PyMOL Python script that loads the backbone (N, CA, C, O; Angstrom):
from pymol import cmd

cmd.read_pdbstr("""\
ATOM      1  N   MET A   1      28.875  46.790 139.607  1.00  0.00           N
ATOM      2  CA  MET A   1      27.980  46.137 140.531  1.00  0.00           C
ATOM      3  C   MET A   1      27.771  44.693 140.067  1.00  0.00           C
ATOM      4  O   MET A   1      27.211  44.462 138.995  1.00  0.00           O
ATOM      5  N   PRO A   2      28.217  43.727 140.868  1.00  0.00           N
ATOM      6  CA  PRO A   2      28.061  42.332 140.462  1.00  0.00           C
ATOM      7  C   PRO A   2      26.610  41.888 140.596  1.00  0.00           C
ATOM      8  O   PRO A   2      25.895  42.316 141.502  1.00  0.00           O
ATOM      9  N   GLY A   3      26.192  41.025 139.681  1.00  0.00           N
ATOM     10  CA  GLY A   3      24.825  40.510 139.693  1.00  0.00           C
ATOM     11  C   GLY A   3      24.676  39.390 140.713  1.00  0.00           C
ATOM     12  O   GLY A   3      25.671  38.865 141.214  1.00  0.00           O
ATOM     13  N   PRO A   4      23.450  39.028 141.017  1.00  0.00           N
ATOM     14  CA  PRO A   4      23.234  37.926 141.964  1.00  0.00           C
ATOM     15  C   PRO A   4      23.711  36.611 141.361  1.00  0.00           C
ATOM     16  O   PRO A   4      23.781  36.435 140.145  1.00  0.00           O
ATOM     17  N   GLU A   5      24.031  35.707 142.260  1.00  0.00           N
ATOM     18  CA  GLU A   5      24.503  34.403 141.791  1.00  0.00           C
ATOM     19  C   GLU A   5      23.374  33.677 141.075  1.00  0.00           C
ATOM     20  O   GLU A   5      22.210  33.762 141.468  1.00  0.00           O
ATOM     21  N   SER A   6      23.735  32.972 140.034  1.00  0.00           N
ATOM     22  CA  SER A   6      22.724  32.201 139.313  1.00  0.00           C
ATOM     23  C   SER A   6      22.413  30.929 140.103  1.00  0.00           C
ATOM     24  O   SER A   6      23.238  30.493 140.907  1.00  0.00           O
ATOM     25  N   PRO A   7      21.256  30.334 139.894  1.00  0.00           N
ATOM     26  CA  PRO A   7      20.904  29.108 140.632  1.00  0.00           C
ATOM     27  C   PRO A   7      21.899  27.982 140.428  1.00  0.00           C
ATOM     28  O   PRO A   7      22.100  27.162 141.324  1.00  0.00           O
ATOM     29  N   THR A   8      22.528  27.932 139.257  1.00  0.00           N
ATOM     30  CA  THR A   8      23.492  26.855 139.027  1.00  0.00           C
ATOM     31  C   THR A   8      24.717  27.030 139.911  1.00  0.00           C
ATOM     32  O   THR A   8      25.297  26.038 140.353  1.00  0.00           O
ATOM     33  N   ASP A   9      25.126  28.271 140.182  1.00  0.00           N
ATOM     34  CA  ASP A   9      26.259  28.505 141.072  1.00  0.00           C
ATOM     35  C   ASP A   9      25.919  28.082 142.500  1.00  0.00           C
ATOM     36  O   ASP A   9      26.755  27.502 143.193  1.00  0.00           O
ATOM     37  N   ILE A  10      24.703  28.370 142.937  1.00  0.00           N
ATOM     38  CA  ILE A  10      24.293  27.999 144.287  1.00  0.00           C
ATOM     39  C   ILE A  10      24.195  26.481 144.401  1.00  0.00           C
ATOM     40  O   ILE A  10      24.646  25.905 145.390  1.00  0.00           O
ATOM     41  N   ASP A  11      23.611  25.829 143.397  1.00  0.00           N
ATOM     42  CA  ASP A  11      23.505  24.371 143.421  1.00  0.00           C
ATOM     43  C   ASP A  11      24.882  23.727 143.426  1.00  0.00           C
ATOM     44  O   ASP A  11      25.102  22.724 144.105  1.00  0.00           O
ATOM     45  N   ARG A  12      25.798  24.295 142.678  1.00  0.00           N
ATOM     46  CA  ARG A  12      27.150  23.754 142.615  1.00  0.00           C
ATOM     47  C   ARG A  12      27.844  23.912 143.962  1.00  0.00           C
ATOM     48  O   ARG A  12      28.596  23.028 144.372  1.00  0.00           O
ATOM     49  N   ALA A  13      27.606  25.017 144.654  1.00  0.00           N
ATOM     50  CA  ALA A  13      28.239  25.250 145.944  1.00  0.00           C
ATOM     51  C   ALA A  13      27.674  24.318 147.018  1.00  0.00           C
ATOM     52  O   ALA A  13      28.398  23.967 147.950  1.00  0.00           O
ATOM     53  N   LYS A  14      26.417  23.907 146.923  1.00  0.00           N
ATOM     54  CA  LYS A  14      25.794  23.051 147.922  1.00  0.00           C
ATOM     55  C   LYS A  14      26.088  21.574 147.707  1.00  0.00           C
ATOM     56  O   LYS A  14      25.857  20.776 148.615  1.00  0.00           O
ATOM     57  N   LYS A  15      26.581  21.186 146.557  1.00  0.00           N
ATOM     58  CA  LYS A  15      26.819  19.779 146.257  1.00  0.00           C
ATOM     59  C   LYS A  15      28.017  19.276 147.052  1.00  0.00           C
ATOM     60  O   LYS A  15      29.048  19.943 147.136  1.00  0.00           O
ATOM     61  N   LEU A  16      27.866  18.089 147.633  1.00  0.00           N
ATOM     62  CA  LEU A  16      28.944  17.482 148.403  1.00  0.00           C
ATOM     63  C   LEU A  16      29.920  16.773 147.479  1.00  0.00           C
ATOM     64  O   LEU A  16      29.572  16.352 146.376  1.00  0.00           O
ATOM     65  N   SER A  17      31.138  16.654 147.956  1.00  0.00           N
ATOM     66  CA  SER A  17      32.106  15.864 147.199  1.00  0.00           C
ATOM     67  C   SER A  17      31.700  14.393 147.295  1.00  0.00           C
ATOM     68  O   SER A  17      30.885  14.024 148.140  1.00  0.00           O
ATOM     69  N   ASP A  18      32.264  13.569 146.439  1.00  0.00           N
ATOM     70  CA  ASP A  18      31.905  12.147 146.431  1.00  0.00           C
ATOM     71  C   ASP A  18      32.253  11.478 147.760  1.00  0.00           C
ATOM     72  O   ASP A  18      31.501  10.634 148.247  1.00  0.00           O
ATOM     73  N   ALA A  19      33.392  11.853 148.348  1.00  0.00           N
ATOM     74  CA  ALA A  19      33.792  11.263 149.628  1.00  0.00           C
ATOM     75  C   ALA A  19      32.834  11.675 150.740  1.00  0.00           C
ATOM     76  O   ALA A  19      32.438  10.848 151.563  1.00  0.00           O
ATOM     77  N   ASP A  20      32.463  12.955 150.764  1.00  0.00           N
ATOM     78  CA  ASP A  20      31.525  13.419 151.789  1.00  0.00           C
ATOM     79  C   ASP A  20      30.147  12.798 151.602  1.00  0.00           C
ATOM     80  O   ASP A  20      29.495  12.435 152.581  1.00  0.00           O
ATOM     81  N   GLN A  21      29.701  12.671 150.365  1.00  0.00           N
ATOM     82  CA  GLN A  21      28.397  12.053 150.108  1.00  0.00           C
ATOM     83  C   GLN A  21      28.413  10.587 150.528  1.00  0.00           C
ATOM     84  O   GLN A  21      27.412  10.078 151.032  1.00  0.00           O
ATOM     85  N   ALA A  22      29.541   9.903 150.326  1.00  0.00           N
ATOM     86  CA  ALA A  22      29.654   8.508 150.754  1.00  0.00           C
ATOM     87  C   ALA A  22      29.576   8.403 152.275  1.00  0.00           C
ATOM     88  O   ALA A  22      28.972   7.467 152.798  1.00  0.00           O
ATOM     89  N   LYS A  23      30.183   9.355 152.990  1.00  0.00           N
ATOM     90  CA  LYS A  23      30.103   9.362 154.454  1.00  0.00           C
ATOM     91  C   LYS A  23      28.665   9.575 154.915  1.00  0.00           C
ATOM     92  O   LYS A  23      28.199   8.903 155.835  1.00  0.00           O
ATOM     93  N   VAL A  24      27.967  10.504 154.278  1.00  0.00           N
ATOM     94  CA  VAL A  24      26.570  10.774 154.637  1.00  0.00           C
ATOM     95  C   VAL A  24      25.713   9.544 154.364  1.00  0.00           C
ATOM     96  O   VAL A  24      24.903   9.156 155.206  1.00  0.00           O
ATOM     97  N   ASP A  25      25.881   8.932 153.210  1.00  0.00           N
ATOM     98  CA  ASP A  25      25.106   7.734 152.872  1.00  0.00           C
ATOM     99  C   ASP A  25      25.394   6.596 153.848  1.00  0.00           C
ATOM    100  O   ASP A  25      24.484   5.872 154.252  1.00  0.00           O
ATOM    101  N   GLY A  26      26.654   6.441 154.223  1.00  0.00           N
ATOM    102  CA  GLY A  26      27.015   5.403 155.187  1.00  0.00           C
ATOM    103  C   GLY A  26      26.396   5.650 156.547  1.00  0.00           C
ATOM    104  O   GLY A  26      25.945   4.712 157.204  1.00  0.00           O
ATOM    105  N   PHE A  27      26.369   6.901 156.978  1.00  0.00           N
ATOM    106  CA  PHE A  27      25.763   7.241 158.265  1.00  0.00           C
ATOM    107  C   PHE A  27      24.263   6.966 158.255  1.00  0.00           C
ATOM    108  O   PHE A  27      23.707   6.473 159.236  1.00  0.00           O
ATOM    109  N   LEU A  28      23.616   7.287 157.143  1.00  0.00           N
ATOM    110  CA  LEU A  28      22.168   7.094 157.063  1.00  0.00           C
ATOM    111  C   LEU A  28      21.772   5.626 156.988  1.00  0.00           C
ATOM    112  O   LEU A  28      20.608   5.295 157.210  1.00  0.00           O
ATOM    113  N   GLU A  29      22.705   4.748 156.685  1.00  0.00           N
ATOM    114  CA  GLU A  29      22.413   3.319 156.595  1.00  0.00           C
ATOM    115  C   GLU A  29      22.750   2.574 157.884  1.00  0.00           C
ATOM    116  O   GLU A  29      22.554   1.361 157.963  1.00  0.00           O
ATOM    117  N   ARG A  30      23.260   3.288 158.902  1.00  0.00           N
ATOM    118  CA  ARG A  30      23.659   2.639 160.149  1.00  0.00           C
ATOM    119  C   ARG A  30      22.693   2.967 161.276  1.00  0.00           C
ATOM    120  O   ARG A  30      22.054   4.019 161.281  1.00  0.00           O
ATOM    121  N   GLY A  31      22.600   2.053 162.226  1.00  0.00           N
ATOM    122  CA  GLY A  31      21.920   2.309 163.483  1.00  0.00           C
ATOM    123  C   GLY A  31      20.471   2.720 163.339  1.00  0.00           C
ATOM    124  O   GLY A  31      19.718   2.161 162.541  1.00  0.00           O
ATOM    125  N   VAL A  32      20.101   3.709 164.128  1.00  0.00           N
ATOM    126  CA  VAL A  32      18.702   4.131 164.198  1.00  0.00           C
ATOM    127  C   VAL A  32      18.247   4.770 162.890  1.00  0.00           C
ATOM    128  O   VAL A  32      17.049   4.799 162.606  1.00  0.00           O
ATOM    129  N   ASN A  33      19.164   5.274 162.101  1.00  0.00           N
ATOM    130  CA  ASN A  33      18.803   5.923 160.844  1.00  0.00           C
ATOM    131  C   ASN A  33      18.453   4.929 159.743  1.00  0.00           C
ATOM    132  O   ASN A  33      17.890   5.314 158.718  1.00  0.00           O
ATOM    133  N   SER A  34      18.779   3.662 159.943  1.00  0.00           N
ATOM    134  CA  SER A  34      18.550   2.676 158.889  1.00  0.00           C
ATOM    135  C   SER A  34      17.117   2.153 158.875  1.00  0.00           C
ATOM    136  O   SER A  34      16.714   1.494 157.916  1.00  0.00           O
ATOM    137  N   VAL A  35      16.342   2.434 159.919  1.00  0.00           N
ATOM    138  CA  VAL A  35      14.975   1.920 160.017  1.00  0.00           C
ATOM    139  C   VAL A  35      14.030   2.849 159.269  1.00  0.00           C
ATOM    140  O   VAL A  35      14.019   4.060 159.490  1.00  0.00           O
ATOM    141  N   GLU A  36      13.244   2.261 158.384  1.00  0.00           N
ATOM    142  CA  GLU A  36      12.247   3.045 157.647  1.00  0.00           C
ATOM    143  C   GLU A  36      11.051   3.269 158.564  1.00  0.00           C
ATOM    144  O   GLU A  36      10.524   2.319 159.143  1.00  0.00           O
ATOM    145  N   ARG A  37      10.625   4.510 158.696  1.00  0.00           N
ATOM    146  CA  ARG A  37       9.537   4.842 159.609  1.00  0.00           C
ATOM    147  C   ARG A  37       8.364   5.444 158.866  1.00  0.00           C
ATOM    148  O   ARG A  37       8.507   6.000 157.777  1.00  0.00           O
ATOM    149  N   LYS A  38       7.183   5.319 159.490  1.00  0.00           N
ATOM    150  CA  LYS A  38       6.001   5.982 158.962  1.00  0.00           C
ATOM    151  C   LYS A  38       6.133   7.477 159.238  1.00  0.00           C
ATOM    152  O   LYS A  38       6.835   7.867 160.170  1.00  0.00           O
ATOM    153  N   PRO A  39       5.481   8.310 158.457  1.00  0.00           N
ATOM    154  CA  PRO A  39       5.559   9.750 158.711  1.00  0.00           C
ATOM    155  C   PRO A  39       4.902  10.104 160.045  1.00  0.00           C
ATOM    156  O   PRO A  39       3.941   9.462 160.470  1.00  0.00           O
ATOM    157  N   PHE A  40       5.432  11.129 160.690  1.00  0.00           N
ATOM    158  CA  PHE A  40       4.905  11.581 161.977  1.00  0.00           C
ATOM    159  C   PHE A  40       3.559  12.257 161.766  1.00  0.00           C
ATOM    160  O   PHE A  40       3.410  13.090 160.872  1.00  0.00           O
ATOM    161  N   ARG A  41       2.585  11.901 162.585  1.00  0.00           N
ATOM    162  CA  ARG A  41       1.240  12.471 162.466  1.00  0.00           C
ATOM    163  C   ARG A  41       0.884  13.163 163.775  1.00  0.00           C
ATOM    164  O   ARG A  41       0.451  12.506 164.721  1.00  0.00           O
ATOM    165  N   PRO A  42       1.060  14.476 163.842  1.00  0.00           N
ATOM    166  CA  PRO A  42       0.812  15.182 165.105  1.00  0.00           C
ATOM    167  C   PRO A  42      -0.652  15.173 165.529  1.00  0.00           C
ATOM    168  O   PRO A  42      -0.935  15.174 166.727  1.00  0.00           O
ATOM    169  N   LEU A  43      -1.595  15.166 164.581  1.00  0.00           N
ATOM    170  CA  LEU A  43      -3.012  15.150 164.964  1.00  0.00           C
ATOM    171  C   LEU A  43      -3.374  13.858 165.689  1.00  0.00           C
ATOM    172  O   LEU A  43      -4.169  13.874 166.629  1.00  0.00           O
ATOM    173  N   ARG A  44      -2.803  12.755 165.264  1.00  0.00           N
ATOM    174  CA  ARG A  44      -3.051  11.483 165.943  1.00  0.00           C
ATOM    175  C   ARG A  44      -2.542  11.554 167.379  1.00  0.00           C
ATOM    176  O   ARG A  44      -3.198  11.057 168.295  1.00  0.00           O
ATOM    177  N   LEU A  45      -1.392  12.163 167.579  1.00  0.00           N
ATOM    178  CA  LEU A  45      -0.841  12.307 168.919  1.00  0.00           C
ATOM    179  C   LEU A  45      -1.731  13.197 169.783  1.00  0.00           C
ATOM    180  O   LEU A  45      -1.951  12.897 170.956  1.00  0.00           O
ATOM    181  N   ILE A  46      -2.242  14.285 169.217  1.00  0.00           N
ATOM    182  CA  ILE A  46      -3.124  15.186 169.968  1.00  0.00           C
ATOM    183  C   ILE A  46      -4.390  14.444 170.395  1.00  0.00           C
ATOM    184  O   ILE A  46      -4.806  14.542 171.550  1.00  0.00           O
ATOM    185  N   PHE A  47      -5.007  13.700 169.468  1.00  0.00           N
ATOM    186  CA  PHE A  47      -6.220  12.950 169.811  1.00  0.00           C
ATOM    187  C   PHE A  47      -5.934  11.863 170.845  1.00  0.00           C
ATOM    188  O   PHE A  47      -6.759  11.613 171.723  1.00  0.00           O
ATOM    189  N   LEU A  48      -4.787  11.224 170.748  1.00  0.00           N
ATOM    190  CA  LEU A  48      -4.414  10.216 171.732  1.00  0.00           C
ATOM    191  C   LEU A  48      -4.258  10.850 173.111  1.00  0.00           C
ATOM    192  O   LEU A  48      -4.735  10.303 174.106  1.00  0.00           O
ATOM    193  N   LEU A  49      -3.594  11.995 173.171  1.00  0.00           N
ATOM    194  CA  LEU A  49      -3.431  12.683 174.451  1.00  0.00           C
ATOM    195  C   LEU A  49      -4.777  13.123 175.021  1.00  0.00           C
ATOM    196  O   LEU A  49      -5.005  13.019 176.226  1.00  0.00           O
ATOM    197  N   MET A  50      -5.666  13.611 174.162  1.00  0.00           N
ATOM    198  CA  MET A  50      -6.997  14.007 174.625  1.00  0.00           C
ATOM    199  C   MET A  50      -7.752  12.798 175.182  1.00  0.00           C
ATOM    200  O   MET A  50      -8.424  12.912 176.207  1.00  0.00           O
ATOM    201  N   ALA A  51      -7.650  11.659 174.528  1.00  0.00           N
ATOM    202  CA  ALA A  51      -8.326  10.451 174.997  1.00  0.00           C
ATOM    203  C   ALA A  51      -7.755   9.985 176.334  1.00  0.00           C
ATOM    204  O   ALA A  51      -8.507   9.572 177.217  1.00  0.00           O
ATOM    205  N   VAL A  52      -6.447  10.046 176.490  1.00  0.00           N
ATOM    206  CA  VAL A  52      -5.821   9.627 177.746  1.00  0.00           C
ATOM    207  C   VAL A  52      -6.236  10.557 178.881  1.00  0.00           C
ATOM    208  O   VAL A  52      -6.566  10.090 179.971  1.00  0.00           O
ATOM    209  N   VAL A  53      -6.224  11.863 178.641  1.00  0.00           N
ATOM    210  CA  VAL A  53      -6.621  12.823 179.677  1.00  0.00           C
ATOM    211  C   VAL A  53      -8.087  12.628 180.049  1.00  0.00           C
ATOM    212  O   VAL A  53      -8.435  12.646 181.230  1.00  0.00           O
ATOM    213  N   ALA A  54      -8.945  12.440 179.050  1.00  0.00           N
ATOM    214  CA  ALA A  54     -10.367  12.207 179.331  1.00  0.00           C
ATOM    215  C   ALA A  54     -10.554  10.907 180.113  1.00  0.00           C
ATOM    216  O   ALA A  54     -11.361  10.848 181.041  1.00  0.00           O
ATOM    217  N   GLY A  55      -9.812   9.872 179.741  1.00  0.00           N
ATOM    218  CA  GLY A  55      -9.901   8.598 180.457  1.00  0.00           C
ATOM    219  C   GLY A  55      -9.479   8.722 181.908  1.00  0.00           C
ATOM    220  O   GLY A  55     -10.148   8.193 182.795  1.00  0.00           O
ATOM    221  N   PHE A  56      -8.377   9.414 182.161  1.00  0.00           N
ATOM    222  CA  PHE A  56      -7.937   9.618 183.542  1.00  0.00           C
ATOM    223  C   PHE A  56      -8.930  10.476 184.319  1.00  0.00           C
ATOM    224  O   PHE A  56      -9.137  10.257 185.513  1.00  0.00           O
ATOM    225  N   SER A  57      -9.543  11.447 183.655  1.00  0.00           N
ATOM    226  CA  SER A  57     -10.545  12.286 184.322  1.00  0.00           C
ATOM    227  C   SER A  57     -11.746  11.449 184.747  1.00  0.00           C
ATOM    228  O   SER A  57     -12.215  11.553 185.880  1.00  0.00           O
ATOM    229  N   LEU A  58     -12.239  10.620 183.833  1.00  0.00           N
ATOM    230  CA  LEU A  58     -13.370   9.759 184.175  1.00  0.00           C
ATOM    231  C   LEU A  58     -13.002   8.760 185.266  1.00  0.00           C
ATOM    232  O   LEU A  58     -13.808   8.486 186.155  1.00  0.00           O
ATOM    233  N   LEU A  59     -11.803   8.223 185.204  1.00  0.00           N
ATOM    234  CA  LEU A  59     -11.345   7.289 186.228  1.00  0.00           C
ATOM    235  C   LEU A  59     -11.280   7.965 187.593  1.00  0.00           C
ATOM    236  O   LEU A  59     -11.724   7.397 188.590  1.00  0.00           O
ATOM    237  N   SER A  60     -10.733   9.167 187.641  1.00  0.00           N
ATOM    238  CA  SER A  60     -10.620   9.866 188.924  1.00  0.00           C
ATOM    239  C   SER A  60     -11.992  10.232 189.476  1.00  0.00           C
ATOM    240  O   SER A  60     -12.207  10.158 190.686  1.00  0.00           O
ATOM    241  N   GLN A  61     -12.924  10.625 188.608  1.00  0.00           N
ATOM    242  CA  GLN A  61     -14.282  10.918 189.079  1.00  0.00           C
ATOM    243  C   GLN A  61     -14.969   9.651 189.579  1.00  0.00           C
ATOM    244  O   GLN A  61     -15.687   9.685 190.579  1.00  0.00           O
ATOM    245  N   GLY A  62     -14.754   8.550 188.895  1.00  0.00           N
ATOM    246  CA  GLY A  62     -15.325   7.278 189.346  1.00  0.00           C
ATOM    247  C   GLY A  62     -14.769   6.851 190.691  1.00  0.00           C
ATOM    248  O   GLY A  62     -15.521   6.385 191.548  1.00  0.00           O
ATOM    249  N   ILE A  63     -13.480   6.999 190.893  1.00  0.00           N
ATOM    250  CA  ILE A  63     -12.864   6.646 192.179  1.00  0.00           C
ATOM    251  C   ILE A  63     -13.384   7.560 193.282  1.00  0.00           C
ATOM    252  O   ILE A  63     -13.664   7.100 194.389  1.00  0.00           O
ATOM    253  N   ALA A  64     -13.514   8.855 192.985  1.00  0.00           N
ATOM    254  CA  ALA A  64     -14.021   9.797 193.983  1.00  0.00           C
ATOM    255  C   ALA A  64     -15.467   9.475 194.349  1.00  0.00           C
ATOM    256  O   ALA A  64     -15.844   9.553 195.518  1.00  0.00           O
ATOM    257  N   GLN A  65     -16.269   9.117 193.366  1.00  0.00           N
ATOM    258  CA  GLN A  65     -17.666   8.779 193.641  1.00  0.00           C
ATOM    259  C   GLN A  65     -17.752   7.471 194.429  1.00  0.00           C
ATOM    260  O   GLN A  65     -18.569   7.353 195.342  1.00  0.00           O
ATOM    261  N   TRP A  66     -16.932   6.507 194.089  1.00  0.00           N
ATOM    262  CA  TRP A  66     -16.904   5.227 194.792  1.00  0.00           C
ATOM    263  C   TRP A  66     -16.474   5.406 196.250  1.00  0.00           C
ATOM    264  O   TRP A  66     -16.985   4.729 197.143  1.00  0.00           O
ATOM    265  N   ALA A  67     -15.525   6.330 196.481  1.00  0.00           N
ATOM    266  CA  ALA A  67     -15.036   6.579 197.835  1.00  0.00           C
ATOM    267  C   ALA A  67     -15.976   7.484 198.622  1.00  0.00           C
ATOM    268  O   ALA A  67     -15.778   7.672 199.823  1.00  0.00           O
ATOM    269  N   GLY A  68     -16.988   8.045 197.980  1.00  0.00           N
ATOM    270  CA  GLY A  68     -17.946   8.891 198.670  1.00  0.00           C
ATOM    271  C   GLY A  68     -17.489  10.323 198.840  1.00  0.00           C
ATOM    272  O   GLY A  68     -18.063  11.058 199.644  1.00  0.00           O
ATOM    273  N   ILE A  69     -16.477  10.738 198.106  1.00  0.00           N
ATOM    274  CA  ILE A  69     -15.962  12.102 198.207  1.00  0.00           C
ATOM    275  C   ILE A  69     -16.740  13.031 197.303  1.00  0.00           C
ATOM    276  O   ILE A  69     -16.929  14.203 197.628  1.00  0.00           O
ATOM    277  N   TYR A  70     -17.181  12.534 196.199  1.00  0.00           N
ATOM    278  CA  TYR A  70     -17.820  13.384 195.174  1.00  0.00           C
ATOM    279  C   TYR A  70     -19.255  13.016 195.002  1.00  0.00           C
ATOM    280  O   TYR A  70     -19.953  13.619 194.187  1.00  0.00           O
TER     281      TYR A  70
END
""", "prot")
cmd.dss("prot")
cmd.show_as("cartoon", "prot")
cmd.util.cbc("prot")
cmd.orient("prot")
């Protein structure tokens, strides 16, 4: 019964060759991938969406009240 692979065998299998690593590095330095970005913050997006929805709700109620519908 063969034993499980040691972590060094798994790490060795996942390592790219020098040519492949150079291709990956070159791809990451081109185009849209070359721009350094701030980390994505989903909570900020949720709060922004809540503010926009609330703003549109208040705007629509104001327009309805101004038009005499509400």
